[in-house]
KEKE-3310 file (N, C-alpha, C; in steps of 0.2 Angstrom, whole numbers, plus 5000, padded with zeros to 4 digits):
npx = (5027:5036:5030:5017:5020:5026:5014:5006:5014:5014:5000:4998:5007:5000:4988:4993:4998:4986:4980:4989:4988:4974:4975:4984:4976:4966:4973:4977:4965:4962:4972:4969:4955:4946:4940:4933:4927:4915:4904:4898:4886:4879:4869:4854:4854:4848:4849:4861:4875:4887:4896:4901:4912:4920:4916:4908:4892:4880:4865:4859:4849:4850:4842:4824:4815:4824:4838:4854:4868:4882:4897:4910:4915:4913:4902:4887:4875:4861:4844:4827:4823:4830:4839:4846:4864:4871:4885:4899:4906:4920:4922:4925:4916:4900:4882:4867:4850:4842:4830:4826:4818:4808:4813:4821:4837:4853:4866:4883:4900:4908:4898:4882:4867:4854:4836:4826:4809:4806:4807:4818:4822:4828:4845:4862:4878:4890:4902:4914:4912:4903:4890:4872:4856:4838:4824:4808:4794:4778:4770:4780:4797:4814:4830:4847:4864:4880:4892:4909:4911:4900:4883:4871:4854:4838:4822:4812:4801:4788:4796:4803:4810:4829:4841:4852:4869:4882:4900:4908:4897:4891:4881:4865:4851:4834:4819:4802:4785:4773:4757:4752:4763:4781:4792:4809:4821:4836:4847:4837:4831:4819:4820:4812:4797:4791:4784:4791:4806:4823:4838:4855:4866:4879:4893:4911:4915:4904:4894:4877:4869:4854:4838:4823:4807:4795:4779:4782:4796:4812:4824:4841:4851:4865:4868:4861:4862:4857:4860:4856:4842:4828:4816:4817:4825:4838:4847:4854:4869:4882:4899:4911:4922:4917:4920:4914:4898:4885:4873:4859:4850:4836:4827:4811:4814:4828:4843:4856:4872:4878:4891:4898:4912:4923:4936:4934:4932:4920:4904:4905:4897:4890:4887:4871:4858:4847:4841:4846:4851:4858:4869:4884:4896:4913:4922:4932:4937:4934:4924:4913:4903:4892:4878:4870:4857:4858:4854:4848:4857:4866:4877:4893:4899:4912:4915:4917:4921:4916:4910:4905:4892:4884:4869:4861:4863:4869:4869:4881:4897:4910:4926:4932:4942:4941:4948:4944:4930:4916:4905:4893:4887:4877:4875:4864:4865:4879:4890:4899:4911:4914:4928:4933:4930:4936:4932:4928:4925:4916:4915:4905:4888:4882:4873:4866:4861:4865:4874:4891:4908:4924:4941:4953:4964:4967:4962:4951:4935:4921:4906:4891:4883:4868:4874:4887:4902:4910:4925:4931:4941:4945:4951:4951:4939:4941:4936:4936:4932:4926:4920:4904:4888:4873:4867:4872:4880:4880:4896:4910:4924:4937:4948:4957:4960:4964:4956:4942:4926:4913:4898:4894:4882:4880:4871:4866:4878:4890:4901:4915:4919:4932:4942:4957:4963)
npy = (5581:5572:5560:5561:5559:5546:5539:5541:5534:5521:5519:5519:5509:5498:5499:5496:5483:5476:5478:5471:5459:5456:5456:5445:5435:5435:5432:5419:5413:5414:5406:5394:5391:5390:5392:5385:5388:5378:5376:5388:5394:5396:5387:5383:5377:5362:5351:5346:5337:5330:5317:5304:5298:5308:5313:5325:5330:5337:5342:5350:5361:5362:5366:5370:5359:5349:5340:5337:5328:5332:5325:5327:5337:5332:5332:5324:5317:5327:5324:5318:5315:5313:5305:5305:5301:5285:5280:5269:5260:5262:5273:5272:5270:5274:5276:5280:5283:5288:5295:5295:5300:5292:5280:5271:5271:5266:5275:5272:5274:5270:5264:5262:5257:5250:5249:5245:5242:5243:5251:5259:5252:5247:5253:5249:5246:5232:5229:5227:5234:5229:5231:5231:5231:5234:5231:5236:5230:5231:5221:5214:5211:5212:5207:5212:5207:5213:5204:5199:5187:5189:5195:5192:5187:5187:5184:5194:5195:5206:5215:5222:5237:5239:5229:5217:5214:5202:5204:5201:5200:5188:5183:5187:5195:5199:5206:5201:5205:5196:5186:5186:5191:5194:5188:5182:5181:5173:5171:5167:5157:5154:5159:5160:5166:5181:5192:5204:5210:5212:5216:5214:5212:5205:5196:5196:5183:5178:5175:5177:5190:5192:5197:5191:5193:5185:5184:5189:5189:5193:5185:5184:5179:5171:5166:5150:5149:5153:5167:5176:5179:5190:5202:5214:5224:5233:5243:5234:5229:5226:5228:5238:5231:5218:5209:5209:5210:5220:5224:5231:5225:5219:5214:5217:5230:5233:5236:5230:5230:5222:5213:5204:5195:5188:5186:5185:5173:5172:5181:5199:5207:5221:5229:5230:5242:5256:5261:5260:5272:5274:5266:5261:5254:5250:5254:5244:5237:5226:5234:5243:5258:5266:5276:5277:5276:5278:5277:5290:5297:5301:5291:5288:5274:5263:5248:5241:5251:5266:5283:5299:5307:5319:5329:5331:5323:5321:5312:5298:5296:5288:5293:5292:5282:5276:5279:5289:5291:5300:5313:5325:5336:5344:5352:5360:5372:5372:5368:5354:5343:5326:5316:5300:5298:5309:5325:5340:5356:5369:5386:5392:5390:5374:5365:5350:5340:5342:5337:5333:5333:5325:5327:5315:5315:5328:5338:5346:5350:5350:5359:5364:5380:5390:5398:5396:5385:5379:5377:5371:5373:5362:5364:5377:5382:5391:5397:5394:5401:5400:5407:5416:5410:5406:5394:5379:5363:5349:5346:5335:5325:5324:5312:5310:5322:5328:5338:5347:5347:5355:5359:5374:5387:5401:5413:5404:5399:5386:5381:5373:5372:5373:5368:5367:5356)
npz = (4886:4880:4885:4880:4866:4867:4871:4859:4850:4855:4854:4840:4836:4842:4834:4821:4824:4826:4814:4805:4810:4807:4793:4792:4797:4787:4776:4780:4780:4766:4761:4767:4763:4747:4730:4715:4699:4692:4682:4671:4671:4659:4655:4663:4679:4685:4695:4707:4714:4726:4727:4740:4736:4730:4718:4707:4701:4689:4683:4669:4659:4643:4633:4631:4640:4639:4644:4652:4658:4668:4673:4684:4675:4663:4650:4646:4633:4626:4633:4635:4648:4664:4677:4694:4696:4701:4710:4710:4724:4725:4717:4704:4694:4687:4685:4677:4673:4658:4647:4630:4615:4619:4623:4636:4643:4651:4657:4658:4664:4652:4643:4635:4639:4632:4637:4630:4628:4641:4658:4669:4685:4700:4703:4706:4713:4717:4731:4724:4713:4703:4692:4694:4689:4687:4676:4672:4665:4661:4672:4676:4682:4678:4683:4680:4681:4679:4676:4675:4667:4659:4656:4668:4670:4678:4683:4694:4708:4714:4721:4736:4741:4741:4731:4737:4734:4733:4735:4724:4715:4712:4720:4725:4733:4738:4745:4745:4742:4748:4749:4766:4771:4771:4759:4758:4746:4741:4728:4720:4728:4740:4756:4767:4775:4783:4795:4796:4789:4788:4779:4780:4772:4761:4767:4765:4762:4756:4764:4769:4778:4788:4795:4802:4807:4816:4823:4839:4839:4834:4823:4820:4806:4799:4784:4785:4799:4815:4824:4834:4844:4848:4855:4850:4838:4830:4818:4810:4801:4789:4789:4778:4773:4774:4784:4797:4806:4814:4827:4836:4850:4859:4874:4882:4892:4891:4881:4870:4863:4848:4841:4828:4822:4810:4815:4829:4843:4849:4847:4851:4865:4871:4887:4895:4891:4895:4883:4866:4855:4843:4832:4824:4813:4812:4797:4792:4803:4817:4826:4835:4837:4848:4853:4869:4882:4899:4915:4915:4908:4893:4884:4875:4867:4863:4857:4871:4879:4888:4887:4893:4886:4887:4887:4875:4859:4842:4826:4825:4818:4808:4803:4785:4785:4796:4807:4817:4828:4829:4836:4838:4851:4864:4879:4887:4879:4878:4867:4859:4853:4851:4850:4847:4861:4867:4873:4865:4869:4861:4856:4848:4843:4838:4827:4831:4824:4811:4796:4798:4792:4794:4794:4797:4811:4810:4818:4815:4808:4797:4790:4783:4782:4778:4768:4766:4767:4781:4789:4805:4819:4831:4843:4848:4842:4831:4816:4798:4782:4766:4750:4750:4746:4736:4738:4746:4747:4758:4766:4761:4766:4756:4753:4743:4738:4750:4756:4763:4754:4745:4736:4728:4724:4714:4707:4697:4693:4695:4709:4715:4731:4744:4758:4766:4778)
capx = (5027:5039:5025:5012:5023:5026:5007:5004:5018:5011:4993:4999:5009:4994:4983:4997:4998:4979:4979:4993:4985:4968:4978:4987:4970:4962:4977:4977:4959:4963:4976:4965:4949:4946:4934:4934:4921:4914:4900:4898:4879:4876:4863:4850:4855:4842:4850:4868:4877:4894:4896:4905:4919:4923:4914:4903:4888:4875:4860:4857:4844:4853:4836:4818:4812:4830:4842:4861:4872:4889:4900:4917:4916:4912:4895:4883:4870:4854:4839:4821:4822:4836:4839:4853:4868:4874:4893:4902:4909:4927:4922:4928:4911:4894:4877:4861:4845:4840:4825:4827:4814:4803:4817:4825:4844:4857:4873:4889:4906:4910:4894:4875:4863:4847:4831:4820:4802:4806:4808:4823:4820:4834:4852:4867:4885:4893:4908:4919:4910:4899:4884:4866:4850:4832:4820:4801:4790:4772:4770:4786:4804:4820:4836:4853:4870:4885:4898:4915:4910:4894:4877:4866:4848:4834:4815:4811:4793:4785:4802:4802:4817:4835:4844:4859:4874:4889:4906:4909:4891:4889:4876:4860:4845:4829:4813:4796:4779:4768:4752:4753:4770:4787:4797:4816:4824:4843:4849:4830:4828:4815:4823:4807:4792:4791:4780:4795:4812:4829:4843:4861:4870:4884:4900:4916:4915:4898:4889:4872:4866:4848:4834:4816:4802:4788:4776:4785:4803:4817:4830:4846:4854:4871:4865:4856:4864:4854:4865:4853:4834:4826:4810:4818:4831:4839:4854:4858:4873:4888:4904:4913:4926:4913:4922:4910:4892:4883:4866:4857:4844:4834:4821:4808:4816:4835:4845:4863:4875:4881:4896:4901:4918:4927:4942:4932:4930:4913:4902:4906:4891:4891:4883:4864:4857:4840:4840:4852:4848:4862:4874:4888:4901:4919:4922:4936:4939:4928:4923:4906:4901:4885:4875:4865:4854:4859:4853:4846:4862:4868:4884:4895:4902:4916:4915:4915:4923:4910:4911:4900:4890:4880:4862:4859:4868:4867:4871:4888:4900:4917:4930:4932:4947:4939:4953:4941:4923:4915:4898:4892:4882:4877:4873:4861:4868:4886:4891:4905:4912:4918:4932:4936:4929:4938:4927:4931:4920:4916:4912:4900:4883:4882:4867:4869:4858:4868:4880:4898:4913:4930:4948:4956:4970:4968:4959:4946:4929:4917:4899:4888:4878:4864:4877:4895:4905:4914:4930:4932:4947:4942:4955:4949:4933:4942:4932:4938:4926:4927:4915:4897:4885:4866:4866:4878:4878:4884:4903:4913:4931:4940:4955:4961:4963:4965:4952:4934:4924:4906:4896:4890:4879:4880:4868:4866:4885:4892:4908:4918:4922:4936:4946:4962:4964)
capy = (5581:5566:5555:5561:5556:5539:5536:5541:5529:5514:5518:5518:5502:5494:5498:5492:5475:5474:5478:5466:5452:5455:5454:5438:5430:5435:5428:5412:5410:5413:5400:5388:5390:5393:5389:5384:5388:5371:5378:5396:5397:5397:5383:5383:5371:5359:5348:5345:5333:5328:5310:5303:5296:5314:5315:5330:5330:5342:5341:5356:5361:5366:5368:5369:5352:5345:5339:5334:5326:5333:5322:5329:5342:5329:5333:5319:5320:5330:5319:5321:5314:5310:5304:5306:5295:5281:5279:5263:5262:5264:5279:5271:5269:5277:5274:5284:5282:5293:5294:5299:5298:5287:5274:5272:5268:5267:5277:5271:5277:5268:5261:5264:5250:5251:5245:5243:5244:5244:5257:5257:5251:5248:5253:5249:5242:5228:5232:5227:5238:5225:5234:5228:5235:5230:5233:5235:5229:5229:5219:5210:5215:5208:5209:5210:5209:5214:5200:5198:5182:5190:5198:5187:5189:5184:5187:5194:5196:5210:5217:5228:5239:5238:5222:5216:5210:5200:5208:5199:5200:5181:5181:5192:5194:5204:5205:5201:5206:5190:5185:5183:5193:5196:5183:5183:5177:5173:5167:5164:5152:5157:5158:5160:5171:5184:5198:5209:5207:5217:5214:5218:5211:5199:5197:5195:5176:5177:5173:5182:5191:5195:5196:5190:5194:5181:5185:5195:5188:5194:5181:5186:5173:5171:5160:5146:5149:5158:5170:5178:5180:5195:5205:5221:5224:5239:5245:5228:5231:5223:5233:5239:5226:5212:5204:5210:5213:5222:5227:5232:5221:5220:5211:5221:5237:5233:5235:5228:5231:5215:5213:5197:5196:5182:5186:5183:5167:5172:5188:5203:5210:5227:5229:5232:5249:5258:5260:5262:5276:5274:5261:5262:5249:5252:5251:5239:5233:5223:5239:5247:5264:5267:5280:5274:5280:5274:5280:5297:5301:5298:5288:5285:5268:5260:5241:5241:5257:5271:5290:5303:5311:5325:5329:5330:5321:5320:5305:5296:5294:5286:5295:5288:5277:5273:5281:5292:5290:5307:5314:5332:5336:5350:5351:5366:5377:5371:5364:5351:5338:5321:5312:5294:5298:5315:5330:5347:5362:5374:5392:5394:5386:5369:5361:5343:5335:5344:5332:5335:5330:5326:5324:5311:5317:5335:5343:5350:5347:5355:5359:5369:5384:5392:5401:5394:5380:5381:5373:5373:5370:5359:5366:5384:5385:5396:5395:5396:5400:5403:5412:5416:5407:5406:5387:5375:5356:5346:5344:5329:5325:5320:5310:5310:5329:5330:5344:5347:5350:5355:5363:5381:5390:5409:5416:5399:5396:5381:5381:5368:5375:5368:5370:5362:5356)
capz = (4879:4878:4888:4875:4860:4868:4871:4852:4847:4857:4851:4833:4836:4843:4828:4816:4825:4825:4806:4802:4813:4803:4786:4792:4797:4781:4771:4782:4777:4759:4760:4769:4759:4741:4726:4708:4695:4688:4677:4670:4671:4653:4655:4669:4684:4688:4701:4708:4719:4727:4730:4745:4733:4728:4711:4707:4695:4689:4678:4666:4654:4637:4629:4634:4641:4637:4650:4651:4664:4668:4679:4684:4670:4656:4648:4642:4628:4628:4633:4637:4655:4667:4685:4698:4695:4707:4710:4713:4731:4724:4713:4697:4689:4688:4681:4678:4668:4654:4642:4624:4610:4621:4625:4642:4643:4657:4655:4663:4662:4646:4639:4635:4640:4630:4640:4625:4630:4648:4661:4674:4692:4704:4700:4711:4712:4723:4734:4720:4707:4699:4691:4694:4688:4685:4671:4673:4659:4663:4679:4678:4683:4677:4686:4676:4684:4673:4679:4671:4662:4655:4660:4671:4671:4682:4684:4701:4709:4719:4725:4741:4743:4736:4730:4740:4730:4735:4733:4717:4711:4710:4724:4726:4737:4739:4748:4740:4746:4746:4754:4772:4774:4766:4757:4757:4741:4740:4722:4718:4733:4746:4763:4773:4775:4789:4796:4794:4787:4787:4775:4781:4766:4761:4770:4760:4761:4753:4769:4769:4785:4787:4801:4800:4813:4816:4830:4844:4840:4828:4823:4815:4803:4794:4780:4789:4806:4819:4828:4840:4844:4852:4854:4847:4834:4827:4815:4808:4796:4788:4787:4771:4771:4774:4789:4803:4806:4820:4828:4843:4851:4866:4877:4887:4893:4890:4874:4870:4856:4846:4835:4826:4817:4808:4820:4836:4845:4850:4846:4857:4867:4876:4893:4893:4892:4895:4876:4861:4850:4837:4831:4818:4813:4809:4790:4791:4809:4821:4831:4834:4841:4849:4858:4873:4887:4905:4922:4914:4904:4886:4884:4869:4868:4858:4859:4878:4883:4889:4888:4894:4879:4888:4887:4868:4854:4836:4824:4826:4812:4808:4797:4780:4786:4803:4813:4822:4829:4831:4837:4840:4856:4868:4886:4889:4875:4878:4861:4859:4848:4855:4845:4851:4868:4870:4872:4864:4869:4855:4858:4844:4843:4833:4826:4832:4818:4804:4794:4799:4789:4798:4792:4803:4814:4808:4823:4812:4805:4792:4790:4779:4784:4773:4763:4766:4770:4787:4793:4812:4822:4837:4849:4850:4839:4826:4810:4791:4777:4759:4747:4751:4740:4737:4740:4747:4748:4764:4764:4762:4766:4750:4755:4737:4737:4756:4757:4763:4748:4744:4730:4730:4718:4714:4701:4692:4692:4700:4711:4720:4737:4747:4763:4767:4785)
cpx = (5030:5034:5020:5014:5023:5019:5005:5007:5015:5004:4994:5002:5004:4989:4987:4997:4991:4978:4982:4990:4978:4970:4980:4981:4967:4966:4977:4971:4959:4967:4973:4959:4949:4940:4937:4928:4920:4910:4898:4891:4876:4870:4860:4852:4849:4843:4858:4869:4884:4894:4902:4912:4922:4921:4908:4899:4883:4871:4858:4852:4847:4847:4830:4816:4818:4835:4849:4864:4879:4892:4908:4919:4915:4904:4892:4879:4864:4849:4833:4820:4828:4835:4846:4857:4870:4881:4895:4906:4917:4928:4924:4923:4905:4888:4871:4857:4843:4835:4826:4823:4810:4807:4821:4832:4847:4864:4878:4895:4909:4905:4887:4871:4856:4842:4825:4814:4801:4808:4813:4819:4826:4841:4857:4873:4886:4899:4914:4917:4906:4892:4878:4861:4844:4828:4813:4798:4783:4772:4776:4792:4809:4826:4842:4859:4876:4891:4903:4914:4903:4888:4872:4860:4843:4827:4814:4803:4792:4791:4800:4809:4823:4836:4851:4863:4880:4894:4907:4903:4889:4883:4871:4854:4841:4823:4807:4790:4775:4762:4754:4760:4775:4791:4804:4819:4832:4844:4842:4828:4825:4818:4818:4803:4791:4786:4784:4802:4817:4835:4849:4866:4874:4890:4905:4917:4909:4892:4884:4869:4859:4844:4827:4812:4796:4785:4780:4793:4806:4822:4835:4850:4860:4870:4860:4857:4861:4859:4862:4846:4833:4820:4811:4825:4832:4846:4858:4862:4879:4893:4907:4917:4923:4916:4918:4903:4890:4875:4865:4851:4842:4828:4818:4811:4824:4837:4853:4865:4878:4885:4899:4907:4921:4933:4940:4931:4923:4911:4904:4899:4893:4886:4876:4863:4849:4837:4846:4849:4852:4867:4878:4894:4907:4920:4926:4938:4933:4928:4916:4906:4894:4883:4869:4863:4855:4859:4852:4852:4864:4876:4886:4900:4906:4918:4912:4917:4917:4913:4905:4898:4885:4873:4859:4864:4865:4869:4879:4891:4908:4920:4931:4937:4946:4944:4949:4933:4921:4907:4898:4886:4882:4873:4870:4865:4876:4888:4898:4905:4916:4921:4935:4936:4932:4934:4931:4925:4921:4912:4906:4895:4884:4875:4869:4866:4861:4873:4886:4903:4920:4936:4951:4963:4972:4966:4954:4940:4925:4910:4897:4883:4873:4868:4885:4896:4910:4919:4931:4937:4944:4945:4953:4943:4934:4939:4936:4932:4928:4922:4908:4893:4877:4864:4872:4876:4882:4891:4905:4920:4934:4947:4960:4964:4965:4962:4945:4932:4916:4905:4893:4888:4878:4877:4868:4873:4887:4899:4909:4922:4926:4940:4951:4964:4971)
cpy = (5574:5560:5555:5557:5548:5535:5535:5535:5522:5513:5516:5511:5497:5493:5495:5485:5472:5473:5472:5459:5451:5453:5447:5433:5429:5431:5421:5409:5409:5407:5393:5386:5393:5390:5389:5384:5381:5373:5385:5399:5398:5393:5383:5376:5368:5355:5347:5340:5332:5322:5309:5301:5302:5317:5320:5329:5336:5341:5348:5355:5365:5369:5367:5362:5347:5345:5336:5333:5328:5330:5324:5333:5339:5329:5327:5322:5323:5324:5322:5320:5311:5310:5304:5300:5292:5280:5272:5265:5264:5270:5278:5271:5273:5274:5278:5283:5288:5291:5298:5296:5292:5281:5276:5269:5270:5269:5276:5275:5276:5264:5264:5258:5252:5247:5243:5246:5245:5250:5255:5257:5252:5248:5253:5245:5238:5232:5232:5230:5235:5229:5229:5233:5231:5234:5231:5235:5227:5227:5215:5214:5210:5211:5207:5212:5208:5211:5200:5193:5183:5193:5192:5190:5185:5187:5188:5197:5200:5212:5223:5230:5238:5230:5222:5212:5208:5204:5207:5199:5193:5179:5188:5190:5200:5202:5205:5201:5200:5190:5182:5186:5195:5190:5185:5178:5178:5168:5164:5158:5156:5155:5158:5166:5174:5190:5204:5206:5212:5213:5218:5218:5205:5201:5195:5188:5174:5175:5179:5183:5195:5194:5195:5190:5190:5182:5191:5194:5189:5188:5183:5180:5175:5165:5156:5146:5154:5161:5173:5179:5186:5198:5212:5221:5230:5240:5239:5230:5227:5229:5233:5233:5219:5207:5204:5212:5215:5224:5228:5228:5221:5215:5215:5228:5238:5232:5234:5228:5224:5216:5206:5199:5189:5181:5185:5176:5166:5180:5192:5207:5216:5225:5231:5239:5250:5258:5262:5266:5276:5269:5261:5257:5252:5250:5245:5234:5231:5228:5242:5253:5264:5273:5277:5278:5276:5279:5288:5300:5297:5296:5287:5279:5266:5253:5241:5247:5263:5278:5294:5307:5317:5324:5328:5328:5320:5313:5304:5294:5292:5291:5290:5282:5274:5275:5285:5292:5297:5308:5322:5332:5343:5348:5358:5372:5377:5366:5360:5346:5332:5317:5306:5295:5305:5321:5337:5352:5367:5380:5394:5389:5381:5366:5353:5338:5337:5339:5336:5330:5331:5323:5321:5314:5324:5340:5347:5346:5352:5354:5365:5373:5386:5395:5400:5388:5382:5376:5375:5369:5368:5362:5372:5386:5390:5393:5398:5396:5403:5408:5411:5414:5407:5399:5383:5368:5354:5344:5337:5330:5321:5318:5310:5317:5332:5337:5342:5350:5350:5359:5369:5383:5397:5411:5411:5396:5392:5381:5375:5372:5370:5372:5365:5362:5357)
cpz = (4877:4880:4882:4869:4861:4868:4864:4849:4848:4854:4843:4832:4837:4837:4822:4817:4824:4817:4803:4804:4808:4796:4786:4793:4791:4776:4773:4779:4770:4757:4762:4765:4752:4737:4719:4704:4691:4682:4677:4671:4665:4652:4662:4673:4686:4694:4701:4714:4720:4731:4735:4742:4730:4721:4712:4701:4695:4683:4676:4661:4648:4633:4633:4634:4639:4643:4648:4657:4663:4674:4678:4678:4663:4655:4644:4637:4631:4628:4635:4644:4658:4674:4688:4697:4702:4705:4713:4719:4730:4719:4706:4692:4691:4684:4682:4672:4664:4649:4636:4618:4612:4624:4631:4641:4650:4655:4660:4660:4655:4641:4640:4634:4638:4634:4636:4627:4637:4651:4667:4681:4697:4700:4706:4709:4718:4725:4729:4713:4702:4698:4691:4693:4686:4680:4672:4666:4661:4671:4681:4678:4682:4680:4681:4681:4679:4676:4673:4665:4658:4659:4662:4672:4675:4684:4692:4702:4715:4724:4730:4742:4738:4736:4733:4735:4734:4732:4726:4712:4709:4714:4724:4730:4737:4743:4744:4744:4743:4751:4760:4775:4769:4765:4756:4752:4741:4734:4720:4722:4738:4752:4768:4772:4782:4789:4794:4793:4785:4784:4777:4775:4766:4764:4764:4758:4758:4758:4769:4776:4784:4794:4799:4807:4811:4823:4833:4843:4833:4829:4818:4813:4799:4790:4784:4797:4810:4824:4834:4839:4849:4850:4850:4844:4830:4824:4813:4801:4795:4786:4780:4769:4771:4779:4796:4802:4813:4820:4835:4844:4858:4868:4882:4887:4892:4883:4875:4863:4855:4841:4834:4821:4816:4813:4827:4837:4846:4849:4853:4858:4872:4882:4891:4895:4892:4888:4872:4856:4843:4837:4825:4819:4809:4801:4788:4797:4813:4827:4830:4839:4842:4854:4862:4879:4893:4911:4920:4910:4897:4887:4877:4871:4862:4860:4867:4882:4883:4890:4889:4888:4881:4887:4880:4863:4848:4833:4824:4819:4813:4802:4791:4781:4793:4808:4818:4822:4832:4832:4840:4846:4859:4875:4888:4886:4876:4873:4862:4854:4852:4849:4849:4858:4871:4868:4870:4864:4864:4857:4854:4844:4837:4833:4826:4827:4811:4802:4795:4795:4793:4794:4797:4805:4813:4814:4821:4810:4801:4792:4785:4782:4778:4767:4762:4768:4775:4789:4800:4815:4829:4844:4852:4847:4833:4820:4803:4787:4771:4757:4750:4745:4741:4740:4741:4749:4755:4762:4765:4764:4761:4752:4749:4736:4744:4758:4759:4757:4749:4738:4732:4723:4719:4707:4695:4690:4697:4702:4715:4725:4741:4753:4765:4775:4787)
residu = (MET:HIS:THR:HIS:SER:MET:LYS:LEU:ARG:ILE:LYS:TRP:GLU:TYR:TYR:ILE:VAL:VAL:PHE:LEU:SER:SER:VAL:PHE:ILE:LEU:GLU:ALA:GLN:ASP:ARG:LYS:CYS:GLY:SER:GLU:MET:LEU:LEU:ASP:GLY:SER:GLU:PRO:LEU:ILE:SER:ILE:GLY:LEU:ASP:SER:THR:GLY:HIS:TRP:TRP:ALA:VAL:THR:SER:PRO:PHE:SER:LYS:ARG:TYR:ALA:MET:THR:ILE:ASP:GLY:LYS:LYS:GLY:MET:ASP:VAL:ASP:SER:ILE:LYS:ALA:PRO:VAL:PHE:SER:PRO:ASP:GLY:GLN:ASP:PHE:ALA:TYR:PRO:VAL:GLN:LYS:ASN:GLY:ILE:TRP:SER:ILE:ILE:THR:LYS:ASP:SER:ILE:ILE:SER:LEU:GLY:ALA:GLY:ILE:PRO:GLY:TYR:ILE:GLY:PHE:SER:ARG:TYR:GLY:ILE:LEU:ALA:TYR:THR:VAL:LEU:ASP:GLY:GLN:SER:GLU:MET:LEU:TYR:ILE:CYS:ARG:GLU:GLU:GLY:VAL:PHE:SER:GLN:LEU:ILE:ILE:ASN:ARG:ILE:GLY:ASP:ILE:ALA:LEU:SER:PHE:ASP:GLY:SER:GLN:TRP:ALA:TYR:ARG:SER:ARG:ARG:ALA:GLY:GLY:ILE:ALA:LEU:PHE:VAL:ASN:ASP:GLU:GLU:MET:GLY:ARG:PHE:ASP:GLU:CYS:ALA:ILE:ALA:GLY:PHE:MET:VAL:ASP:ASN:ALA:PHE:VAL:TYR:ALA:GLY:LYS:GLN:GLY:ASP:LEU:TRP:ARG:VAL:ASN:LYS:ASN:ASP:GLU:GLU:MET:LEU:SER:ALA:GLN:TYR:LEU:LYS:CYS:LEU:GLN:VAL:ASN:GLN:SER:GLY:ASN:SER:PHE:ALA:CYS:ALA:TYR:GLY:ASN:GLY:THR:ARG:SER:THR:GLY:TYR:LEU:TYR:SER:ASN:ASP:PHE:MET:LYS:PRO:LEU:GLU:THR:GLN:SER:TYR:ASP:ARG:ILE:ASP:ASP:LEU:ILE:ILE:HIS:PRO:PHE:GLU:PRO:LEU:ILE:GLY:LEU:THR:ALA:PHE:LYS:ALA:GLY:MET:ASN:VAL:MET:VAL:MET:ASN:THR:ALA:GLU:TYR:ASP:ALA:GLY:ILE:ASN:VAL:GLY:PRO:MET:ARG:PHE:THR:HIS:ASP:GLY:GLN:GLU:LEU:TYR:ILE:CYS:GLY:ASP:SER:GLN:GLN:ASP:PRO:TYR:ILE:ILE:VAL:ASN:GLY:GLN:LYS:PHE:ILE:GLN:LYS:ASN:ALA:LEU:ASP:ILE:ASN:ARG:PRO:TYR:ALA:MET:SER:PRO:LYS:SER:GLY:THR:PHE:ALA:TYR:ALA:THR:SER:SER:ALA:MET:ILE:MET:GLN:ARG:MET:SER:ASP:GLY:PHE:THR:PHE:ALA:GLY:MET:MET:VAL:ASP:TYR:VAL:THR:SER:PRO:ILE:PHE:ASN:HIS:ARG:THR:ASN:ALA:TYR:GLU:SER:LEU:GLY:VAL:VAL:ASN:ASN:ARG:LEU:PHE:LEU:MET:PHE:CYS:LYS:PRO)
# end
């Protein structure tokens, strides 16, 4: 009888421990993840977005065929037509075009710019937040740059793609379609004509980095100085602080990573690989990460250091501050995430091509499923999730709030979902 009572007691204690553990886990999830309603669904949602700077926006339809933009809870005027906003790199300003009574305007944080009889073309900001936009009127296109000393204007011709701006907005460049190829213009001066042309952008000292292909050869230039020439060129880019630029280049069957920095005596070049699939430059420091194929294997490279990257790998990313370089991969259904060369095996399946956000030095990352935002701990694969929704955006890590964030929609109501690492 005594033995039977002991068994019952042990059994009940086991169930109590399991129950309390479940409650603790649920409470932990509640503490880690939460949500806040942003819009109550009183107006139909047309489109939504969460910018990398942490600002959210939504287009609603207050009346039939009328639209309004809400940014961070502040609603704009009702208009006939509206387009998605563009945010400045520092998140301090935004711009988006609207049409009302047949007239197009550009709405910014503190002004309304009428375009008269024209329609909006390109809209963008320089690294220091200088607004630039173009207005199309018939066959002509006019560029406007809102500099501190006043608005600069310039006629541009047959533009292809975006416009590159220097940090302070004093310099600008674009590609133009011309007979016999592509012309590159910098400050209204034609720099050359090419079969193909790639723009990396301006460095912090206003040096302009671009590449032009004529015949079988690409040439990478910094202003008038030729930096390298190759048959193959990929991933040409200037970093956020404008002190470095990088690319992958090759001749024949071999590819090499290339990094130029004002801090280097000469450019850094990686060893050559069978191919380079992806290359990314550190936002502030002279450092590149790349994924390459070598002797039948994928490798992850940080400048010249190599790490095994497994059979399949996805896109490579730096955290917002550049502290960590990370990539998701799998080797025959064995998912993992690599952070600064260290591999963390994950017990649940991961889509390697899905966008992942990472909070630096937290040991976590976040992603969106079809119905929730998930935060996952790398050390043991434990997952945290908030509310279930009808639709969810890809998450960001918002360093201002120290949280992973995404937008979720439930029955036309808009929520900000968050998980604290």
